C-alpha positions as CSV (number, residue, x, y, z in Angstrom):
1,M,-11.0,-18.4,93.5
2,L,-13.9,-20.3,94.4
3,S,-13.9,-24.8,94.0
4,E,-16.5,-26.1,92.1
5,R,-19.7,-26.0,94.5
6,K,-23.3,-27.5,94.1
7,P,-25.5,-24.9,92.0
8,Y,-28.2,-23.3,94.1
9,K,-31.8,-23.4,92.5
10,S,-31.2,-19.2,92.3
11,D,-28.1,-19.5,90.5
12,L,-28.3,-17.8,86.8
13,D,-28.1,-20.2,83.9
14,D,-25.7,-19.3,80.8
15,E,-28.2,-17.6,78.7
16,T,-29.4,-15.1,81.5
17,Y,-25.9,-14.9,82.7
18,L,-25.0,-14.0,79.2
19,F,-27.2,-11.6,78.4
20,I,-27.9,-9.5,81.8
21,L,-23.6,-9.3,82.2
22,P,-23.2,-5.8,80.6
23,Y,-25.4,-4.1,82.7
24,F,-23.0,-5.0,85.5
25,L,-19.7,-4.5,84.0
26,L,-18.6,-1.3,85.9
27,A,-15.4,-3.0,85.3
28,P,-14.1,-5.1,82.8
29,E,-15.0,-9.0,83.6
30,D,-10.7,-9.5,83.4
31,A,-10.0,-6.7,85.4
32,H,-6.8,-7.0,87.3
33,Q,-8.3,-6.3,90.7
34,R,-10.7,-8.7,90.3
35,V,-10.5,-11.8,92.3
36,Y,-13.7,-13.4,92.4
37,P,-16.1,-14.3,88.9
38,I,-18.7,-11.6,88.6
39,R,-21.1,-14.6,87.6
40,E,-20.6,-16.0,91.6
41,V,-21.1,-12.5,93.0
42,L,-24.4,-12.1,91.5
43,N,-25.3,-15.7,92.1
44,A,-24.6,-14.5,96.0
45,A,-26.5,-11.3,95.9
46,L,-29.5,-13.2,94.3
47,W,-29.2,-15.8,97.2
48,I,-29.5,-12.9,99.4
49,G,-32.4,-11.8,97.9
50,R,-34.4,-14.9,97.8
51,T,-33.3,-16.3,101.2
52,G,-33.7,-12.7,103.7
53,S,-30.6,-14.6,105.5
54,Q,-28.4,-12.3,107.0
55,W,-24.8,-11.2,105.6
56,E,-22.5,-13.3,107.3
57,Y,-24.8,-16.6,107.0
58,L,-23.6,-16.5,103.2
59,P,-22.7,-20.3,102.4
60,H,-18.8,-20.6,102.2
61,D,-18.9,-21.7,98.9
62,F,-19.4,-18.3,97.8
63,P,-17.3,-15.6,97.6
64,P,-16.5,-13.6,101.0
65,Y,-19.7,-12.1,101.9
66,K,-17.8,-8.7,102.3
67,I,-17.2,-8.8,99.1
68,V,-20.6,-9.6,97.7
69,H,-21.9,-6.7,100.1
70,Q,-19.7,-4.1,98.8
71,Q,-20.0,-5.6,95.2
72,L,-24.0,-5.1,95.3
73,M,-24.0,-1.8,96.9
74,R,-21.9,-0.4,94.6
75,W,-24.6,-1.7,92.0
76,F,-27.6,-0.1,93.4
77,E,-25.8,3.1,93.6
78,R,-25.3,3.2,90.1
79,G,-28.9,1.4,89.4
80,C,-27.9,-1.4,87.3
81,F,-30.9,-3.5,88.5
82,E,-32.8,-0.6,88.0
83,N,-31.9,-0.2,84.4
84,L,-32.1,-3.9,83.9
85,A,-35.3,-3.9,84.5
86,H,-36.6,-1.2,82.7
87,D,-35.0,-2.8,79.6
88,L,-36.6,-6.2,80.5
89,H,-39.9,-4.2,80.7
90,S,-40.2,-3.1,76.9
91,L,-39.4,-6.6,76.3
92,V,-41.8,-8.3,78.0
93,R,-44.4,-6.2,76.4
94,E,-43.3,-6.6,73.2
95,D,-43.4,-10.5,73.8
96,A,-46.5,-9.9,74.7
97,L,-47.5,-8.3,71.6
98,K,-48.1,-5.0,73.5
99,E,-46.3,-1.5,72.7
100,G,-43.1,-1.2,74.5
101,V,-44.1,2.1,76.2
102,P,-47.6,1.6,78.2
103,T,-50.2,4.6,78.7
104,V,-51.5,3.3,81.7
105,A,-49.9,2.9,84.9
106,I,-51.5,1.8,88.3
107,V,-50.2,2.9,91.6
108,D,-50.5,1.5,95.4
109,S,-48.3,1.3,98.4
110,R,-47.0,-1.8,100.4
111,T,-45.7,-1.3,104.3
112,L,-42.8,-3.3,105.6
113,Q,-42.4,-4.0,108.7
114,S,-39.6,-2.1,110.7
115,T,-36.5,-3.8,111.7
116,P,-33.5,-2.0,114.6
117,E,-31.9,-1.4,110.8
118,S,-34.2,0.5,109.8
119,G,-35.8,2.5,112.5
120,G,-34.3,5.8,111.9
121,R,-36.7,6.3,109.2
122,A,-39.6,4.1,110.5
123,G,-43.6,5.3,110.9
124,Y,-46.7,4.3,112.0
125,D,-49.4,3.7,109.3
126,G,-52.7,3.6,110.7
127,G,-54.4,1.9,107.9
128,K,-52.1,-0.8,108.1
129,R,-51.2,-0.6,112.0
130,R,-48.0,-1.1,111.5
131,K,-44.9,0.6,112.2
132,G,-42.6,0.6,109.1
133,S,-41.5,2.1,105.9
134,K,-44.0,2.6,102.5
135,I,-43.1,1.2,99.7
136,H,-44.7,2.8,96.4
137,A,-45.0,1.2,93.2
138,A,-46.4,2.2,89.4
139,V,-46.8,-0.7,87.4
140,D,-48.0,-1.2,83.7
141,T,-51.6,-2.9,83.1
142,M,-49.1,-6.1,83.1
143,G,-47.7,-5.5,86.4
144,N,-44.4,-4.7,85.4
145,V,-42.8,-2.4,87.9
146,M,-41.6,1.3,85.9
147,T,-41.1,3.6,89.5
148,L,-40.6,2.9,92.9
149,L,-40.5,5.8,96.1
150,V,-39.9,4.7,100.0
151,T,-41.7,6.9,102.4
152,P,-41.7,6.3,106.0
153,G,-44.9,4.4,107.0
154,N,-46.4,7.6,108.4
155,E,-47.0,9.6,105.0
156,Q,-50.2,9.3,102.9
157,D,-50.2,7.9,99.8
158,R,-52.1,10.6,97.9
159,E,-49.1,12.8,99.2
160,Q,-47.1,10.9,96.4
161,V,-49.1,11.2,93.4
162,Y,-46.8,14.0,92.3
163,D,-43.8,12.7,92.7
164,L,-45.3,8.9,91.3
165,C,-46.4,11.0,88.1
166,R,-43.0,12.6,87.5
167,E,-41.0,10.1,87.4
168,V,-43.3,7.3,85.7
169,Q,-43.6,9.8,83.2
170,Q,-39.6,10.1,82.6
171,V,-39.2,6.7,82.4
172,T,-41.8,6.8,79.8
173,G,-40.8,9.8,78.1
174,D,-44.3,11.4,79.0
175,H,-46.3,8.6,77.9
176,I,-48.4,7.9,80.6
177,D,-52.3,9.3,80.0
178,V,-54.4,7.7,83.1
179,V,-53.3,6.7,86.4
180,I,-55.4,4.5,88.2
181,A,-55.8,4.2,92.1
182,D,-58.1,3.4,95.0
183,Q,-59.9,5.3,97.3
184,G,-56.3,6.3,99.2
185,Y,-55.7,8.7,96.5
186,T,-59.0,10.7,97.0
187,G,-59.0,14.5,96.8
188,E,-58.2,18.0,94.7
189,Q,-54.7,18.0,95.9
190,P,-54.2,14.2,94.0
191,Q,-55.9,15.0,91.3
192,I,-54.1,18.6,90.6
193,D,-50.8,16.7,91.1
194,A,-51.6,14.5,88.1
195,S,-52.7,16.9,85.8
196,L,-49.5,19.0,86.5
197,N,-47.8,16.0,85.0
198,D,-50.5,15.7,82.9
199,V,-52.2,12.5,83.5
200,E,-55.3,11.7,84.5
201,L,-55.9,10.1,88.0
202,V,-58.8,7.6,88.0
203,V,-60.1,6.6,91.9
204,V,-61.7,3.3,91.2
205,K,-64.0,3.1,94.3
206,R,-65.4,-0.1,95.9
207,P,-69.3,-0.6,95.2
208,T,-71.7,1.0,98.2
209,G,-72.5,-1.2,100.6
210,A,-70.0,-3.7,99.2
211,T,-68.1,-5.7,102.2
212,G,-65.6,-8.3,102.5
213,F,-62.7,-8.3,99.5
214,V,-64.1,-7.2,96.4
215,L,-61.8,-7.3,93.0
216,L,-62.1,-4.2,91.5
217,P,-61.4,-3.7,87.9
218,L,-57.3,-3.5,87.5
219,R,-56.5,-2.7,90.6
220,W,-55.8,-6.4,91.7
221,V,-52.8,-6.0,89.0
222,V,-50.6,-3.9,91.5
223,E,-51.4,-6.1,93.9
224,R,-50.4,-8.9,92.1
225,T,-46.8,-7.3,92.0
226,F,-46.2,-6.7,95.5
227,A,-47.1,-10.8,95.9
228,W,-44.5,-11.2,93.8
229,T,-41.9,-9.2,95.4
230,A,-43.1,-10.7,99.0
231,R,-42.0,-13.8,97.9
232,F,-37.7,-12.3,97.9
233,R,-37.7,-13.5,101.5
234,R,-35.3,-9.9,101.9
235,L,-38.2,-8.3,101.5
236,S,-40.3,-9.6,104.0
237,R,-39.6,-7.1,106.5
238,D,-37.2,-3.6,106.5
239,L,-34.2,-5.1,107.0
240,E,-31.8,-2.4,105.1
241,R,-30.2,0.5,107.1
242,L,-30.2,2.7,103.4
243,Q,-33.2,3.3,101.9
244,S,-30.9,2.6,98.8
245,S,-30.4,-0.6,99.8
246,L,-34.4,-1.2,100.0
247,L,-35.1,0.2,96.5
248,G,-32.0,-1.9,95.2
249,F,-33.2,-5.0,96.6
250,H,-36.7,-4.2,95.2
251,W,-35.4,-3.8,91.9
252,L,-33.7,-6.8,91.8
253,A,-36.6,-8.5,93.2
254,V,-38.3,-6.8,89.7
255,S,-35.8,-8.2,87.3
256,V,-35.1,-12.0,88.4
257,T,-39.2,-11.8,88.1
258,L,-38.7,-10.2,84.6
259,L,-35.8,-12.4,83.2
260,N,-38.2,-15.6,84.8
261,K,-41.1,-14.1,82.1
262,L,-38.6,-13.8,79.3
263,K,-36.7,-17.3,79.7
264,P,-38.3,-19.0,76.7
265,I,-36.5,-16.1,74.2
266,L,-33.1,-15.4,76.3
267,G,-31.6,-17.9,74.1
268,S,-32.0,-16.2,71.3
269,L,-31.2,-12.8,72.4
270,A,-27.8,-13.4,74.4
């Protein structure tokens, strides 16, 4: 068992830990085979996500890195962080006095630079002039993530419209009416793909003749969401060998971001 250690900034407080614990109990908390407290394993996983450290450099006052890695992969496989993020999403919206389920989604992608670990799925993104993996996201008007997809960097954004719309409808129970996108989603086929999922695709274009940075209505929201996830250094590049791990760390980041928004009320919910 672990000795007493100095808390890290990424550690869970009591209220947050008690609130999220049911999402991560794949076995009873006092299961005979559990050697290390689940709270310490969670704290170690959050530390890895925040710092982007190699697994071997996990501080020794956490559980052994192999134990943390194995448990985190199980959580990713079971969608624990994803399930938590979806429930937190509804709570954040209700706390903001909005309907729990949104009707508008905003989509875009971000390309992560490849590494030797991720090289097998890397593709060259000509627009970003970068070889790596693309993260496609659909968010609500508050910037809360509803769904995520991973593709090689050379795949076009417009080709993901059908899958994004299908998944966002599954998550919201077919509540999405409009999906807002940038000019990368222009074309007849994306419009058809969106309509097949009972969604209207609205492409917001830059004003004619505009130069430099232009703040486009609602389009900036998804860019801010990517900025939130980029604060987790594990997501500064594509450091994962498995696509499921890359998605898992994104859902981890999304969950922590939503938990931070809910901190003022978590004590009453736990």
